[in-house]
ROFIGU-764183 format. One record per residue: residue in three letters; x, y negated, z of N, C-alpha, C, O, CB in turn. Coordinates in Angstrom, 1 decimal, padded with zeros to 4 digits, m for minus. Last residue first. Glycine has a CB too. Example, Ala and Ser with C-alpha at 12.3 -4.5 7.8 and 13.67 -1.06 7.14 Angstrom:
atom residuo SER n_X 012.8 n_Y 002.2 n_Z 007.1 ca_X 013.7 ca_Y 001.1 ca_Z 007.1 c_X 012.9 c_Y 000.0 c_Z 007.9 o_X 013.4 o_Y m001.1 o_Z 008.0 cb_X 014.1 cb_Y 000.6 cb_Z 005.7
atom residuo ALA n_X 013.2 n_Y 005.7 n_Z 007.8 ca_X 012.3 ca_Y 004.5 ca_Z 007.8 c_X 013.2 c_Y 003.3 c_Z 007.8 o_X 014.2 o_Y 003.3 o_Z 008.5 cb_X 011.3 cb_Y 004.5 cb_Z 009.0
***
This chain:
atom residuo UNK n_X 010.9 n_Y m000.2 n_Z 009.2 ca_X 010.1 ca_Y m001.2 ca_Z 009.3 c_X 010.1 c_Y m002.0 c_Z 010.3 o_X 009.2 o_Y m003.0 o_Z 010.2 cb_X 009.1 cb_Y m000.8 cb_Z 009.2
atom residuo UNK n_X 012.5 n_Y 001.8 n_Z 007.1 ca_X 012.8 ca_Y 001.0 ca_Z 008.1 c_X 011.4 c_Y m000.1 c_Z 008.0 o_X 010.9 o_Y m000.7 o_Z 007.0 cb_X 014.6 cb_Y 000.3 cb_Z 007.8
atom residuo UNK n_X 012.3 n_Y 003.8 n_Z 005.0 ca_X 011.6 ca_Y 004.0 ca_Z 006.2 c_X 012.0 c_Y 003.1 c_Z 007.1 o_X 011.8 o_Y 003.6 o_Z 008.3 cb_X 011.8 cb_Y 005.2 cb_Z 006.8
atom residuo UNK n_X 013.0 n_Y 003.3 n_Z 002.2 ca_X 013.7 ca_Y 003.9 ca_Z 003.1 c_X 013.3 c_Y 004.4 c_Z 004.4 o_X 014.0 o_Y 005.3 o_Z 004.9 cb_X 014.6 cb_Y 003.3 cb_Z 003.3
atom residuo UNK n_X 010.8 n_Y 001.8 n_Z 001.7 ca_X 010.9 ca_Y 002.7 ca_Z 000.5 c_X 011.9 c_Y 003.4 c_Z 001.5 o_X 011.3 o_Y 004.4 o_Z 001.7 cb_X 011.6 cb_Y 002.0 cb_Z m001.2
atom residuo UNK n_X 011.1 n_Y m000.6 n_Z 003.1 ca_X 010.0 ca_Y m000.2 ca_Z 002.8 c_X 010.1 c_Y 001.4 c_Z 002.6 o_X 009.4 o_Y 002.2 o_Z 003.3 cb_X 009.6 cb_Y m001.0 cb_Z 001.6
atom residuo UNK n_X 013.7 n_Y m001.5 n_Z 001.9 ca_X 013.6 ca_Y m001.0 ca_Z 003.1 c_X 012.4 c_Y m000.4 c_Z 003.7 o_X 012.5 o_Y 000.2 o_Z 004.7 cb_X 013.8 cb_Y m001.8 cb_Z 003.7
atom residuo UNK n_X 012.9 n_Y m002.1 n_Z m000.6 ca_X 014.0 ca_Y m001.4 ca_Z m000.1 c_X 013.9 c_Y m000.6 c_Z 001.2 o_X 014.0 o_Y 000.6 o_Z 001.3 cb_X 014.9 cb_Y m002.1 cb_Z m000.1
atom residuo UNK n_X 011.4 n_Y m004.2 n_Z m000.4 ca_X 010.8 ca_Y m003.0 ca_Z m000.7 c_X 011.6 c_Y m001.8 c_Z m000.5 o_X 011.2 o_Y m000.7 o_Z m000.2 cb_X 010.4 cb_Y m003.0 cb_Z m002.0
atom residuo UNK n_X 012.9 n_Y m006.3 n_Z 001.0 ca_X 011.7 ca_Y m005.7 ca_Z 001.7 c_X 011.5 c_Y m004.5 c_Z 001.1 o_X 011.4 o_Y m003.5 o_Z 001.8 cb_X 010.5 cb_Y m006.6 cb_Z 001.7
atom residuo UNK n_X 014.3 n_Y m006.8 n_Z m001.3 ca_X 015.0 ca_Y m006.5 ca_Z 000.0 c_X 013.9 c_Y m005.7 c_Z 000.6 o_X 014.0 o_Y m004.5 o_Z 000.7 cb_X 015.5 cb_Y m007.8 cb_Z 001.0
atom residuo UNK n_X 012.5 n_Y m007.8 n_Z m003.3 ca_X 012.9 ca_Y m006.2 ca_Z m003.6 c_X 013.8 c_Y m005.9 c_Z m002.1 o_X 014.0 o_Y m004.7 o_Z m001.8 cb_X 014.1 cb_Y m005.9 cb_Z m005.4
atom residuo UNK n_X 012.0 n_Y m010.1 n_Z m001.4 ca_X 010.8 ca_Y m009.3 ca_Z m002.0 c_X 011.5 c_Y m007.9 c_Z m002.1 o_X 011.3 o_Y m006.9 o_Z m001.3 cb_X 010.2 cb_Y m009.9 cb_Z m003.7
atom residuo UNK n_X 014.5 n_Y m011.3 n_Z m002.0 ca_X 013.8 ca_Y m011.1 ca_Z m000.7 c_X 012.9 c_Y m010.2 c_Z m000.7 o_X 012.9 o_Y m009.4 o_Z 000.3 cb_X 013.3 cb_Y m012.2 cb_Z m000.2
atom residuo UNK n_X 014.3 n_Y m011.7 n_Z m004.8 ca_X 015.4 ca_Y m010.9 ca_Z m003.8 c_X 015.2 c_Y m010.2 c_Z m002.8 o_X 015.5 o_Y m009.1 o_Z m002.6 cb_X 016.3 cb_Y m011.6 cb_Z m003.4
atom residuo UNK n_X 012.2 n_Y m013.6 n_Z m005.0 ca_X 012.0 ca_Y m011.9 ca_Z m005.8 c_X 013.1 c_Y m011.1 c_Z m004.9 o_X 012.8 o_Y m010.1 o_Z m004.4 cb_X 012.5 cb_Y m011.8 cb_Z m007.9
atom residuo UNK n_X 012.9 n_Y m015.6 n_Z m003.9 ca_X 011.8 ca_Y m015.1 ca_Z m003.1 c_X 012.1 c_Y m013.4 c_Z m003.8 o_X 012.3 o_Y m012.4 o_Z m003.2 cb_X 010.0 cb_Y m016.1 cb_Z m003.5
atom residuo UNK n_X 015.3 n_Y m016.4 n_Z m005.6 ca_X 015.5 ca_Y m016.1 ca_Z m003.9 c_X 014.4 c_Y m015.6 c_Z m003.6 o_X 014.6 o_Y m014.7 o_Z m002.7 cb_X 015.8 cb_Y m017.4 cb_Z m002.7
atom residuo UNK n_X 013.8 n_Y m017.3 n_Z m007.5 ca_X 014.8 ca_Y m015.7 ca_Z m008.0 c_X 015.2 c_Y m015.5 c_Z m006.7 o_X 015.7 o_Y m014.4 o_Z m006.5 cb_X 016.3 cb_Y m015.7 cb_Z m009.2
atom residuo UNK n_X 012.2 n_Y m019.0 n_Z m006.9 ca_X 011.5 ca_Y m017.9 ca_Z m007.3 c_X 012.4 c_Y m016.7 c_Z m007.0 o_X 012.1 o_Y m015.6 o_Z m006.6 cb_X 010.9 cb_Y m018.1 cb_Z m008.8
atom residuo UNK n_X 014.2 n_Y m021.1 n_Z m006.1 ca_X 013.4 ca_Y m020.3 ca_Z m005.3 c_X 012.7 c_Y m019.1 c_Z m005.7 o_X 012.5 o_Y m018.2 o_Z m004.9 cb_X 012.6 cb_Y m021.0 cb_Z m004.7
atom residuo UNK n_X 015.3 n_Y m021.5 n_Z m009.1 ca_X 015.9 ca_Y m020.8 ca_Z m008.2 c_X 015.2 c_Y m020.4 c_Z m006.7 o_X 015.5 o_Y m019.3 o_Z m006.3 cb_X 017.0 cb_Y m021.7 cb_Z m007.9
atom residuo UNK n_X 012.8 n_Y m022.7 n_Z m010.3 ca_X 013.3 ca_Y m021.2 ca_Z m010.5 c_X 014.2 c_Y m020.4 c_Z m009.7 o_X 014.1 o_Y m019.2 o_Z m009.5 cb_X 013.8 cb_Y m021.2 cb_Z m011.5
atom residuo UNK n_X 012.4 n_Y m025.0 n_Z m008.8 ca_X 011.5 ca_Y m023.8 ca_Z m008.5 c_X 012.0 c_Y m022.5 c_Z m008.9 o_X 011.8 o_Y m021.4 o_Z m008.3 cb_X 010.1 cb_Y m024.0 cb_Z m009.1
atom residuo UNK n_X 015.1 n_Y m026.2 n_Z m009.7 ca_X 014.8 ca_Y m025.9 ca_Z m008.2 c_X 013.5 c_Y m024.8 c_Z m007.9 o_X 013.6 o_Y m023.9 o_Z m007.0 cb_X 014.3 cb_Y m027.4 cb_Z m007.6
atom residuo UNK n_X 014.1 n_Y m026.4 n_Z m012.3 ca_X 015.0 ca_Y m025.4 ca_Z m011.7 c_X 015.0 c_Y m025.4 c_Z m010.8 o_X 015.0 o_Y m024.2 o_Z m010.5 cb_X 016.0 cb_Y m025.4 cb_Z m011.8
atom residuo UNK n_X 012.1 n_Y m028.0 n_Z m012.3 ca_X 011.6 ca_Y m026.5 ca_Z m012.5 c_X 012.9 c_Y m025.8 c_Z m012.2 o_X 012.8 o_Y m024.6 o_Z m012.0 cb_X 011.0 cb_Y m026.1 cb_Z m014.1
atom residuo UNK n_X 013.2 n_Y m030.4 n_Z m011.1 ca_X 012.5 ca_Y m029.6 ca_Z m010.1 c_X 012.0 c_Y m028.2 c_Z m010.9 o_X 011.7 o_Y m027.3 o_Z m010.2 cb_X 011.2 cb_Y m030.5 cb_Z m009.5
atom residuo UNK n_X 014.7 n_Y m032.2 n_Z m012.4 ca_X 015.0 ca_Y m031.2 ca_Z m012.2 c_X 014.1 c_Y m030.3 c_Z m011.2 o_X 014.7 o_Y m029.4 o_Z m010.5 cb_X 016.1 cb_Y m031.3 cb_Z m011.9
atom residuo UNK n_X 013.8 n_Y m034.5 n_Z m015.4 ca_X 013.5 ca_Y m033.7 ca_Z m014.0 c_X 013.8 c_Y m032.4 c_Z m013.6 o_X 013.3 o_Y m031.5 o_Z m014.2 cb_X 012.3 cb_Y m033.5 cb_Z m013.8
atom residuo UNK n_X 015.4 n_Y m037.4 n_Z m016.2 ca_X 015.5 ca_Y m036.3 ca_Z m015.8 c_X 014.9 c_Y m035.4 c_Z m014.6 o_X 015.2 o_Y m035.4 o_Z m013.4 cb_X 016.3 cb_Y m036.3 cb_Z m015.8
atom residuo UNK n_X 015.2 n_Y m040.0 n_Z m016.4 ca_X 014.7 ca_Y m039.4 ca_Z m017.1 c_X 014.8 c_Y m037.8 c_Z m017.0 o_X 014.3 o_Y m037.1 o_Z m017.9 cb_X 015.0 cb_Y m040.1 cb_Z m017.9
atom residuo UNK n_X 016.5 n_Y m040.6 n_Z m013.2 ca_X 016.2 ca_Y m041.3 ca_Z m014.4 c_X 014.8 c_Y m040.5 c_Z m014.8 o_X 013.8 o_Y m040.3 o_Z m014.1 cb_X 017.5 cb_Y m041.2 cb_Z m015.5
atom residuo UNK n_X 016.3 n_Y m039.1 n_Z m010.7 ca_X 017.4 ca_Y m038.9 ca_Z m011.4 c_X 017.4 c_Y m039.9 c_Z m013.1 o_X 018.3 o_Y m039.7 o_Z m014.0 cb_X 017.4 cb_Y m037.2 cb_Z m011.5
atom residuo UNK n_X 015.3 n_Y m039.6 n_Z m007.5 ca_X 015.0 ca_Y m040.1 ca_Z m008.9 c_X 016.2 c_Y m040.0 c_Z m009.9 o_X 017.0 o_Y m040.9 o_Z m009.9 cb_X 014.6 cb_Y m041.5 cb_Z m008.8
atom residuo UNK n_X 015.7 n_Y m037.2 n_Z m005.3 ca_X 015.7 ca_Y m038.3 ca_Z m005.5 c_X 015.4 c_Y m038.5 c_Z m007.1 o_X 015.3 o_Y m037.5 o_Z m007.8 cb_X 016.9 cb_Y m038.6 cb_Z m005.1
atom residuo UNK n_X 013.4 n_Y m034.6 n_Z m004.1 ca_X 014.6 ca_Y m035.0 ca_Z m004.7 c_X 014.5 c_Y m036.4 c_Z m005.2 o_X 013.4 o_Y m036.9 o_Z m005.5 cb_X 014.9 cb_Y m034.1 cb_Z m005.8
atom residuo UNK n_X 010.4 n_Y m034.7 n_Z m002.7 ca_X 011.9 ca_Y m034.2 ca_Z m002.2 c_X 013.0 c_Y m034.7 c_Z m002.8 o_X 013.8 o_Y m035.2 o_Z m002.0 cb_X 012.0 cb_Y m032.7 cb_Z m002.4
atom residuo UNK n_X 008.9 n_Y m034.8 n_Z m004.8 ca_X 008.7 ca_Y m035.7 ca_Z m003.5 c_X 010.1 c_Y m035.9 c_Z m002.7 o_X 010.7 o_Y m036.9 o_Z m002.2 cb_X 007.5 cb_Y m034.8 cb_Z m002.4
atom residuo UNK n_X 009.5 n_Y m032.6 n_Z m006.3 ca_X 009.5 ca_Y m033.9 ca_Z m006.8 c_X 010.0 c_Y m035.1 c_Z m005.6 o_X 010.9 o_Y m035.8 o_Z m005.5 cb_X 008.0 cb_Y m034.3 cb_Z m007.6
atom residuo UNK n_X 008.2 n_Y m030.8 n_Z m004.5 ca_X 009.9 ca_Y m030.6 ca_Z m004.7 c_X 010.2 c_Y m032.0 c_Z m005.4 o_X 011.2 o_Y m032.6 o_Z m005.1 cb_X 010.5 cb_Y m029.2 cb_Z m005.9
atom residuo UNK n_X 006.0 n_Y m031.0 n_Z m004.4 ca_X 006.3 ca_Y m031.4 ca_Z m003.3 c_X 007.8 c_Y m031.3 c_Z m003.9 o_X 008.6 o_Y m032.1 o_Z m003.3 cb_X 005.7 cb_Y m030.5 cb_Z m002.0
atom residuo UNK n_X 005.3 n_Y m030.5 n_Z m007.8 ca_X 004.5 ca_Y m031.9 ca_Z m006.6 c_X 005.3 c_Y m032.0 c_Z m005.7 o_X 005.7 o_Y m033.2 o_Z m005.7 cb_X 003.0 cb_Y m031.7 cb_Z m005.6
atom residuo UNK n_X 005.3 n_Y m028.5 n_Z m008.8 ca_X 006.7 ca_Y m028.9 ca_Z m008.8 c_X 006.3 c_Y m030.5 c_Z m008.0 o_X 007.0 o_Y m031.5 o_Z m007.7 cb_X 007.6 cb_Y m029.0 cb_Z m010.6
atom residuo UNK n_X 003.2 n_Y m027.1 n_Z m008.2 ca_X 004.2 ca_Y m026.3 ca_Z m007.7 c_X 005.4 c_Y m027.4 c_Z m007.8 o_X 006.3 o_Y m027.4 o_Z m007.0 cb_X 004.5 cb_Y m024.9 cb_Z m008.5
atom residuo UNK n_X 001.3 n_Y m028.7 n_Z m009.4 ca_X 001.1 ca_Y m028.3 ca_Z m008.0 c_X 002.3 c_Y m027.7 c_Z m007.3 o_X 002.5 o_Y m027.8 o_Z m006.1 cb_X 000.0 cb_Y m027.2 cb_Z m008.1
atom residuo UNK n_X 002.0 n_Y m028.1 n_Z m012.0 ca_X 002.5 ca_Y m029.6 ca_Z m011.4 c_X 002.3 c_Y m029.3 c_Z m009.9 o_X 003.2 o_Y m029.6 o_Z m009.2 cb_X 001.5 cb_Y m031.0 cb_Z m012.0
atom residuo UNK n_X 001.8 n_Y m026.0 n_Z m013.3 ca_X 002.9 ca_Y m025.7 ca_Z m013.0 c_X 002.8 c_Y m027.2 c_Z m011.9 o_X 003.6 o_Y m027.2 o_Z m011.0 cb_X 004.0 cb_Y m025.5 cb_Z m014.3
atom residuo UNK n_X m000.9 n_Y m026.0 n_Z m014.5 ca_X m000.4 ca_Y m024.9 ca_Z m013.7 c_X 000.8 c_Y m025.2 c_Z m012.8 o_X 000.9 o_Y m024.8 o_Z m011.7 cb_X m000.1 cb_Y m023.8 cb_Z m014.7
atom residuo UNK n_X m001.0 n_Y m028.8 n_Z m015.9 ca_X m002.1 ca_Y m028.2 ca_Z m014.8 c_X m001.8 c_Y m026.9 c_Z m013.8 o_X m002.2 o_Y m026.8 o_Z m012.6 cb_X m003.3 cb_Y m027.6 cb_Z m015.6
atom residuo UNK n_X 000.7 n_Y m028.0 n_Z m017.8 ca_X 001.2 ca_Y m029.1 ca_Z m016.8 c_X 000.2 c_Y m028.9 c_Z m015.8 o_X 000.6 o_Y m028.9 o_Z m014.7 cb_X 001.3 cb_Y m030.6 cb_Z m017.3
atom residuo UNK n_X m000.3 n_Y m026.0 n_Z m019.4 ca_X 000.6 ca_Y m026.0 ca_Z m018.5 c_X 000.9 c_Y m026.5 c_Z m017.7 o_X 001.3 o_Y m026.0 o_Z m016.7 cb_X 001.3 cb_Y m025.9 cb_Z m018.8
atom residuo UNK n_X m002.7 n_Y m027.5 n_Z m020.4 ca_X m002.8 ca_Y m026.4 ca_Z m019.6 c_X m001.6 c_Y m026.1 c_Z m018.6 o_X m001.7 o_Y m025.8 o_Z m017.4 cb_X m003.0 cb_Y m025.4 cb_Z m020.5
atom residuo UNK n_X m001.1 n_Y m029.4 n_Z m022.1 ca_X m001.9 ca_Y m030.0 ca_Z m020.7 c_X m002.4 c_Y m028.7 c_Z m019.4 o_X m002.5 o_Y m028.9 o_Z m018.2 cb_X m003.5 cb_Y m030.8 cb_Z m021.4
atom residuo UNK n_X m000.6 n_Y m027.4 n_Z m024.0 ca_X 000.5 ca_Y m028.4 ca_Z m023.1 c_X 000.3 c_Y m028.9 c_Z m022.0 o_X 001.0 o_Y m028.9 o_Z m021.0 cb_X 000.9 cb_Y m029.6 cb_Z m023.6
atom residuo UNK n_X m002.7 n_Y m027.1 n_Z m025.1 ca_X m001.8 ca_Y m025.8 ca_Z m024.3 c_X m000.9 c_Y m026.5 c_Z m023.3 o_X m000.6 o_Y m026.3 o_Z m022.1 cb_X m000.6 cb_Y m024.7 cb_Z m025.5
atom residuo UNK n_X m003.5 n_Y m029.4 n_Z m025.6 ca_X m004.6 ca_Y m028.4 ca_Z m024.9 c_X m003.5 c_Y m027.6 c_Z m023.9 o_X m003.4 o_Y m027.5 o_Z m022.7 cb_X m005.5 cb_Y m027.2 cb_Z m026.0
atom residuo UNK n_X m001.9 n_Y m029.9 n_Z m027.8 ca_X m002.3 ca_Y m031.2 ca_Z m026.6 c_X m002.9 c_Y m030.0 c_Z m025.5 o_X m002.4 o_Y m030.0 o_Z m024.4 cb_X m003.8 cb_Y m032.7 cb_Z m027.2
atom residuo UNK n_X m002.2 n_Y m027.9 n_Z m029.6 ca_X m001.0 ca_Y m027.9 ca_Z m029.0 c_X m000.9 c_Y m029.0 c_Z m027.5 o_X m000.2 o_Y m028.8 o_Z m026.5 cb_X 000.0 cb_Y m028.4 cb_Z m030.2
atom residuo UNK n_X m004.8 n_Y m028.2 n_Z m030.6 ca_X m004.2 ca_Y m027.0 ca_Z m030.0 c_X m003.1 c_Y m027.1 c_Z m029.0 o_X m003.0 o_Y m026.6 o_Z m027.9 cb_X m003.7 cb_Y m026.1 cb_Z m031.1
atom residuo UNK n_X m004.7 n_Y m030.8 n_Z m031.7 ca_X m005.4 ca_Y m030.5 ca_Z m030.5 c_X m005.1 c_Y m029.6 c_Z m029.9 o_X m005.2 o_Y m029.8 o_Z m028.6 cb_X m006.4 cb_Y m030.4 cb_Z m030.5
atom residuo UNK n_X m001.7 n_Y m032.5 n_Z m032.2 ca_X m002.4 ca_Y m031.2 ca_Z m032.8 c_X m003.1 c_Y m031.1 c_Z m031.4 o_X m002.6 o_Y m031.2 o_Z m030.3 cb_X m001.3 cb_Y m029.7 cb_Z m033.3
atom residuo UNK n_X m000.3 n_Y m034.3 n_Z m031.8 ca_X m001.3 ca_Y m034.9 ca_Z m032.0 c_X m002.4 c_Y m033.4 c_Z m032.6 o_X m003.5 o_Y m033.4 o_Z m033.1 cb_X m001.0 cb_Y m036.4 cb_Z m033.1
atom residuo UNK n_X 002.4 n_Y m034.0 n_Z m031.1 ca_X 001.4 ca_Y m033.4 ca_Z m030.2 c_X 000.3 c_Y m034.1 c_Z m030.2 o_X m000.3 o_Y m034.4 o_Z m029.2 cb_X 001.9 cb_Y m033.4 cb_Z m029.0
atom residuo UNK n_X 004.4 n_Y m031.7 n_Z m032.9 ca_X 003.5 ca_Y m032.2 ca_Z m033.1 c_X 002.4 c_Y m032.5 c_Z m032.0 o_X 001.6 o_Y m031.6 o_Z m031.8 cb_X 003.3 cb_Y m031.7 cb_Z m033.9
atom residuo UNK n_X 007.4 n_Y m030.9 n_Z m032.0 ca_X 006.4 ca_Y m030.3 ca_Z m032.1 c_X 005.3 c_Y m031.6 c_Z m032.0 o_X 005.3 o_Y m032.4 o_Z m031.1 cb_X 006.3 cb_Y m029.2 cb_Z m031.0
atom residuo UNK n_X 009.7 n_Y m031.9 n_Z m032.4 ca_X 009.8 ca_Y m030.9 ca_Z m033.3 c_X 008.2 c_Y m030.1 c_Z m033.3 o_X 007.8 o_Y m029.3 o_Z m034.1 cb_X 011.0 cb_Y m029.9 cb_Z m032.8
atom residuo UNK n_X 010.5 n_Y m034.4 n_Z m031.1 ca_X 009.6 ca_Y m034.8 ca_Z m032.1 c_X 009.8 c_Y m033.4 c_Z m033.1 o_X 009.9 o_Y m033.6 o_Z m034.3 cb_X 010.1 cb_Y m036.4 cb_Z m032.7
atom residuo UNK n_X 012.0 n_Y m033.9 n_Z m028.7 ca_X 013.0 ca_Y m034.0 ca_Z m029.7 c_X 011.9 c_Y m034.2 c_Z m031.4 o_X 012.4 o_Y m034.2 o_Z m032.5 cb_X 014.2 cb_Y m032.3 cb_Z m029.6
atom residuo UNK n_X 009.9 n_Y m033.5 n_Z m026.8 ca_X 010.9 ca_Y m034.8 ca_Z m026.3 c_X 011.6 c_Y m034.9 c_Z m028.0 o_X 011.7 o_Y m036.0 o_Z m028.6 cb_X 012.4 cb_Y m034.4 cb_Z m024.7
atom residuo UNK n_X 009.0 n_Y m031.5 n_Z m027.6 ca_X 008.4 ca_Y m032.5 ca_Z m027.8 c_X 009.0 c_Y m033.8 c_Z m027.6 o_X 008.7 o_Y m035.0 o_Z m028.0 cb_X 007.4 cb_Y m032.3 cb_Z m027.3
atom residuo UNK n_X 011.2 n_Y m029.4 n_Z m027.0 ca_X 010.6 ca_Y m030.0 ca_Z m028.5 c_X 009.6 c_Y m031.0 c_Z m028.8 o_X 009.4 o_Y m031.4 o_Z m029.9 cb_X 009.9 cb_Y m029.0 cb_Z m029.1
atom residuo UNK n_X 011.2 n_Y m029.9 n_Z m024.2 ca_X 012.2 ca_Y m030.3 ca_Z m025.1 c_X 012.3 c_Y m030.4 c_Z m026.6 o_X 013.0 o_Y m031.0 o_Z m027.3 cb_X 013.1 cb_Y m029.7 cb_Z m024.9
atom residuo UNK n_X 008.9 n_Y m028.9 n_Z m023.6 ca_X 008.9 ca_Y m030.2 ca_Z m023.4 c_X 010.1 c_Y m031.1 c_Z m024.1 o_X 010.2 o_Y m032.2 o_Z m024.4 cb_X 008.9 cb_Y m030.4 cb_Z m022.0
atom residuo UNK n_X 009.2 n_Y m026.1 n_Z m024.2 ca_X 008.2 ca_Y m027.1 ca_Z m025.1 c_X 008.2 c_Y m028.4 c_Z m024.7 o_X 007.5 o_Y m029.1 o_Z m025.4 cb_X 006.6 cb_Y m026.7 cb_Z m025.1
atom residuo UNK n_X 011.3 n_Y m025.3 n_Z m022.3 ca_X 011.4 ca_Y m025.4 ca_Z m023.6 c_X 010.4 c_Y m026.2 c_Z m024.4 o_X 010.9 o_Y m026.9 o_Z m025.3 cb_X 011.5 cb_Y m024.2 cb_Z m024.1
atom residuo UNK n_X 009.5 n_Y m025.7 n_Z m020.0 ca_X 010.9 ca_Y m026.6 ca_Z m020.1 c_X 011.3 c_Y m026.7 c_Z m021.6 o_X 011.6 o_Y m027.8 o_Z m022.2 cb_X 012.3 cb_Y m025.8 cb_Z m019.1
atom residuo UNK n_X 007.2 n_Y m023.9 n_Z m020.5 ca_X 007.2 ca_Y m025.4 ca_Z m020.5 c_X 008.5 c_Y m026.1 c_Z m020.3 o_X 008.5 o_Y m027.3 o_Z m020.6 cb_X 006.2 cb_Y m025.9 cb_Z m019.4
atom residuo UNK n_X 008.8 n_Y m021.6 n_Z m020.4 ca_X 008.1 ca_Y m021.8 ca_Z m021.9 c_X 007.7 c_Y m023.2 c_Z m021.7 o_X 007.9 o_Y m023.9 o_Z m022.7 cb_X 006.7 cb_Y m020.8 cb_Z m022.2
atom residuo UNK n_X 009.9 n_Y m021.7 n_Z m017.9 ca_X 011.2 ca_Y m021.7 ca_Z m018.8 c_X 010.1 c_Y m022.0 c_Z m020.4 o_X 010.6 o_Y m022.6 o_Z m021.3 cb_X 012.4 cb_Y m019.8 cb_Z m018.8
atom residuo UNK n_X 007.3 n_Y m021.5 n_Z m016.4 ca_X 008.1 ca_Y m022.6 ca_Z m016.5 c_X 009.5 c_Y m022.7 c_Z m017.2 o_X 010.1 o_Y m023.8 o_Z m017.1 cb_X 008.3 cb_Y m022.9 cb_Z m015.3
atom residuo UNK n_X 006.0 n_Y m019.1 n_Z m017.3 ca_X 005.9 ca_Y m019.9 ca_Z m017.5 c_X 006.5 c_Y m021.4 c_Z m017.7 o_X 006.4 o_Y m022.1 o_Z m018.7 cb_X 005.5 cb_Y m019.8 cb_Z m017.0
atom residuo UNK n_X 008.5 n_Y m017.6 n_Z m016.3 ca_X 008.3 ca_Y m017.2 ca_Z m017.8 c_X 007.6 c_Y m018.5 c_Z m018.0 o_X 008.2 o_Y m019.3 o_Z m018.7 cb_X 007.3 cb_Y m015.7 cb_Z m018.3
atom residuo UNK n_X 007.6 n_Y m017.8 n_Z m013.4 ca_X 009.1 ca_Y m018.2 ca_Z m013.9 c_X 009.2 c_Y m017.9 c_Z m015.6 o_X 010.3 o_Y m018.1 o_Z m016.0 cb_X 010.3 cb_Y m017.2 cb_Z m013.1
atom residuo UNK n_X 005.1 n_Y m016.6 n_Z m013.4 ca_X 005.5 ca_Y m017.7 ca_Z m013.1 c_X 006.7 c_Y m018.3 c_Z m013.6 o_X 006.7 o_Y m019.3 o_Z m014.3 cb_X 005.4 cb_Y m017.6 cb_Z m011.9
atom residuo UNK n_X 006.2 n_Y m013.8 n_Z m013.8 ca_X 005.0 ca_Y m014.5 ca_Z m014.9 c_X 005.4 c_Y m015.9 c_Z m014.5 o_X 006.0 o_Y m016.5 o_Z m015.4 cb_X 003.1 cb_Y m014.1 cb_Z m014.6
atom residuo UNK n_X 007.3 n_Y m013.3 n_Z m011.5 ca_X 008.1 ca_Y m013.4 ca_Z m013.0 c_X 007.3 c_Y m014.1 c_Z m013.7 o_X 007.7 o_Y m015.1 o_Z m014.2 cb_X 008.3 cb_Y m012.0 cb_Z m014.0
atom residuo UNK n_X 005.6 n_Y m013.7 n_Z m009.5 ca_X 006.8 ca_Y m014.6 ca_Z m009.5 c_X 007.4 c_Y m014.5 c_Z m011.0 o_X 007.9 o_Y m015.5 o_Z m011.6 cb_X 008.0 cb_Y m014.2 cb_Z m008.3
atom residuo UNK n_X 003.8 n_Y m011.5 n_Z m010.2 ca_X 003.3 ca_Y m013.1 ca_Z m010.2 c_X 004.5 c_Y m014.2 c_Z m010.2 o_X 004.3 o_Y m015.4 o_Z m010.8 cb_X 002.5 cb_Y m013.3 cb_Z m008.8
atom residuo UNK n_X 005.5 n_Y m009.4 n_Z m009.3 ca_X 005.2 ca_Y m009.4 ca_Z m010.8 c_X 004.6 c_Y m011.0 c_Z m011.4 o_X 004.9 o_Y m011.5 o_Z m012.4 cb_X 004.0 cb_Y m008.2 cb_Z m011.0
atom residuo UNK n_X 005.6 n_Y m009.8 n_Z m006.8 ca_X 007.0 ca_Y m009.7 ca_Z m007.5 c_X 006.6 c_Y m010.1 c_Z m009.0 o_X 007.2 o_Y m010.8 o_Z m009.8 cb_X 007.7 cb_Y m008.0 cb_Z m007.3
atom residuo UNK n_X 003.1 n_Y m009.2 n_Z m006.0 ca_X 003.6 ca_Y m010.6 ca_Z m005.6 c_X 005.3 c_Y m010.9 c_Z m006.6 o_X 005.9 o_Y m011.9 o_Z m006.8 cb_X 003.7 cb_Y m010.5 cb_Z m003.5
atom residuo UNK n_X 002.9 n_Y m006.7 n_Z m006.9 ca_X 002.1 ca_Y m007.7 ca_Z m007.3 c_X 002.4 c_Y m008.9 c_Z m007.2 o_X 002.2 o_Y m009.7 o_Z m008.1 cb_X 001.2 cb_Y m007.7 cb_Z m006.8
atom residuo UNK n_X 004.6 n_Y m005.5 n_Z m005.4 ca_X 004.8 ca_Y m005.7 ca_Z m006.7 c_X 004.2 c_Y m006.2 c_Z m007.7 o_X 004.5 o_Y m006.3 o_Z m008.9 cb_X 004.9 cb_Y m004.9 cb_Z m006.9
atom residuo UNK n_X 004.1 n_Y m005.9 n_Z m002.7 ca_X 004.9 ca_Y m006.4 ca_Z m003.1 c_X 005.0 c_Y m006.2 c_Z m004.7 o_X 005.7 o_Y m007.1 o_Z m005.1 cb_X 005.7 cb_Y m006.0 cb_Z m002.4
atom residuo UNK n_X 001.6 n_Y m004.0 n_Z m002.8 ca_X 001.4 ca_Y m006.0 ca_Z m002.8 c_X 002.4 c_Y m006.1 c_Z m003.2 o_X 002.3 o_Y m006.5 o_Z m004.4 cb_X 001.2 cb_Y m007.2 cb_Z m001.5
atom residuo UNK n_X 002.8 n_Y m001.8 n_Z m003.0 ca_X 002.0 ca_Y m002.4 ca_Z m004.3 c_X 001.6 c_Y m003.5 c_Z m004.2 o_X 001.3 o_Y m004.2 o_Z m005.2 cb_X 000.8 cb_Y m001.8 cb_Z m004.5
atom residuo UNK n_X 004.3 n_Y m001.4 n_Z m000.7 ca_X 004.9 ca_Y m001.6 ca_Z m002.0 c_X 003.9 c_Y m002.1 c_Z m003.5 o_X 004.2 o_Y m002.7 o_Z m004.5 cb_X 005.7 cb_Y m000.3 cb_Z m002.2
atom residuo UNK n_X 001.7 n_Y m001.4 n_Z 001.1 ca_X 002.9 ca_Y m002.6 ca_Z 001.0 c_X 003.6 c_Y m002.5 c_Z m000.2 o_X 003.6 o_Y m003.5 o_Z m000.9 cb_X 004.0 cb_Y m002.7 cb_Z 002.2
atom residuo UNK n_X 000.8 n_Y 001.3 n_Z m000.1 ca_X m000.1 ca_Y 000.0 ca_Z m000.1 c_X 001.0 c_Y m001.2 c_Z m000.1 o_X 001.1 o_Y m001.9 o_Z m001.1 cb_X m001.1 cb_Y 000.0 cb_Z 001.3
***
């Protein structure tokens, strides 16, 4: 039961990291005018990504100082996700080996 829960949380963290990476790549493509933001589908897709990630970025943006036009909050979130996944894997190994 606990291993299933750990697996689900790990999967959700992995999906979240893919969403953050996709959003970062798309924001670069928008910044270099590779993607047309006048396209309704692309505009709604980018807005949906912003709505998913903005609640996660907001507390980190309050803590980080302003670096001009560079937003380091996705990097911080990816680092925190990596640490959380490593901790979850350690807990899963402890549960599998019988330590609780």
